C-alpha positions in Angstrom: 0.0 0.0 0.0 1.3 3.4 -0.9 -0.1 6.6 0.7 0.7 9.8 -1.0 0.3 12.9 1.1 0.7 16.4 -0.3 3.5 18.2 1.6 1.5 20.8 3.5 2.4 23.0 6.5 -0.6 21.5 8.4 1.4 18.3 8.7 3.6 20.0 11.2 0.5 20.6 13.4 -0.5 17.0 13.1 3.1 15.8 13.9 4.3 18.4 16.5 7.4 16.3 17.4 8.8 17.3 14.0 9.4 20.7 15.4 9.0 22.3 12.0 11.8 20.3 10.4 11.2 18.2 7.3 13.5 15.3 8.4 11.8 15.4 11.8 8.4 15.2 10.0 9.5 12.2 8.0 10.8 10.5 11.2 7.6 11.2 13.1 5.6 9.9 10.2 7.7 6.8 10.0 7.1 6.1 13.7 3.4 6.8 13.5 2.7 4.7 10.5 4.6 1.7 11.9 2.0 -1.0 12.4 2.5 -4.1 14.4 6.3 -3.6 14.1 6.2 -3.2 10.4 8.0 0.1 9.6 7.1 1.8 6.4 9.4 3.5 3.9 8.7 7.3 4.2 10.2 9.6 1.6 9.7 13.2 0.4 9.5 13.3 -3.4 8.6 15.8 -6.1 5.1 15.3 -7.6 6.0 17.4 -10.6 5.6 21.1 -11.2 7.3 21.8 -7.8 4.6 20.2 -5.7 6.3 17.9 -3.2 4.5 15.0 -1.6 5.3 12.4 1.1 5.3 8.8 0.0 4.5 6.2 2.7 4.9 2.7 1.5 3.4 -0.1 3.7 3.7 -3.8 3.4 0.0 -4.6 3.1 0.6 -8.3 3.3 1.6 -7.8 7.0 -1.4 -5.6 7.9 -5.0 -6.5 8.6 -8.0 -4.4 7.7 -11.0 -4.3 9.8 -13.8 -3.1 7.5 -16.3 -5.5 8.9 -15.9 -4.1 12.4 -16.1 -0.5 11.2 -19.4 -1.3 9.4 -20.8 -2.9 12.5 -19.8 0.1 14.6 -21.4 2.4 12.1 -24.7 0.6 12.4 -24.4 0.9 16.2 -23.7 4.6 16.0 -26.8 5.1 13.8 -28.8 3.4 16.6 -27.3 5.7 19.2 -25.3 2.9 20.8 -22.1 4.9 21.0 -20.4 3.0 23.9 -20.7 -0.3 22.1 -19.5 1.1 18.8 -16.5 2.7 20.6 -15.4 -0.6 22.0 -15.5 -2.2 18.6 -13.6 0.7 17.0 -11.0 0.8 19.8 -10.2 -2.9 19.3 -10.1 -2.5 15.6 -7.8 0.6 15.8 -5.4 -1.4 18.1 -5.2 -4.2 15.5 -5.1 -1.9 12.5 -4.4 1.7 13.3 -4.2 2.7 9.6 -8.0 3.1 9.2 -8.6 6.8 9.0 -12.4 6.5 8.9 -12.3 4.3 12.0 -10.4 7.0 13.9 -12.9 9.6 12.5 -15.8 7.6 13.8 -14.1 7.4 17.2 -13.7 11.2 17.1 -17.4 11.5 16.3 -18.4 9.2 19.1 -16.2 11.1 21.6 -17.8 14.4 20.4 -21.3 12.9 20.7 -20.5 11.8 24.3 -19.3 15.3 25.2 -15.5 14.6 25.3 -14.0 17.1 22.8 -10.4 16.5 24.0 -10.7 12.8 23.1 -12.5 13.7 19.9 -9.6 15.9 18.9 -7.1 13.1 19.7 -9.0 10.6 17.5 -9.4 13.1 14.7 -5.7 13.9 14.7 -5.1 10.1 14.3 -7.6 10.1 11.4 -5.8 13.0 9.7 -2.4 11.5 10.2 -3.5 8.6 8.1 -5.4 10.7 5.6 -4.8 14.5 5.9 -7.5 15.0 3.2 -10.2 13.2 5.2 -12.9 15.9 4.6 -15.2 14.6 7.3 -12.4 14.6 9.9 -11.3 18.1 8.9 -14.8 19.4 9.1 -15.3 17.8 12.5 -12.0 19.3 13.8 -13.3 22.7 12.6 -16.6 22.2 14.4 -15.0 21.2 17.7 -12.5 24.1 17.6 -15.3 26.5 16.9 -18.0 25.1 19.2 -16.1 23.5 22.1 -12.9 25.5 22.1 -14.2 28.9 20.9 -11.2 29.2 18.7 -12.5 30.4 15.3 -9.0 30.9 13.8 -8.0 27.3 14.4 -11.5 26.1 13.2 -11.0 28.1 10.0 -7.7 26.4 9.2 -9.5 23.0 9.3 -12.5 24.3 7.4 -10.3 25.7 4.7 -8.3 22.4 4.5 -11.7 20.5 4.1 -12.6 22.9 1.3 -9.3 22.3 -0.4 -9.7 18.5 0.0 -13.2 18.7 -1.5 -14.3 22.1 -3.0 -17.9 20.8 -3.3 
C-alpha cells in the first residue's frame, strides 16, 4: 500500500514532534505509520511542477484491515449505541491503526459523548492517516469553533476541508 500525502504545513501541526523540520516530520511519520512492528518507507518526493509529496509505503501483506468491524460500529452509531460502537472501533484501531475512517468515527463518538479532547485526539489520528479526510477536517473545525471557541483554528481546518473537496 502506498499513501501519497501532499507536503503541506498543516502536517507540522499533526506531527508536532517534527518541530517544523522536514527530516523530523519524516521520522515522526515513520514512527506513527509503523503498524505491528512493520516500519514503512517514508520519503519526500517531487510530484511534478514543484509540488512535493510524502510517500508512505506499507507492506500490506503484513497488515490487517477491519472493515467488517467498522461497518458494525457504524450501524451501532446510527442506533445511538455509541459506547458499544466505541469498544469495537478501539479494538479495531489497536489491531489496524491505519483506518482513517475508524479514527474519525471514534472522534465523532467522543464528540457525541461530550468529550472534545478525546475527539480531537482521535481526529488527529484520522488526519495523520489521511490528511485530506474531509469529514475529519470538518469535525475538527466544528470542535474548535463550538467547544474551544477558537475560530482561527477552526477556519484552518474548514479551509483544509474545502481544499480537499471544493464541493
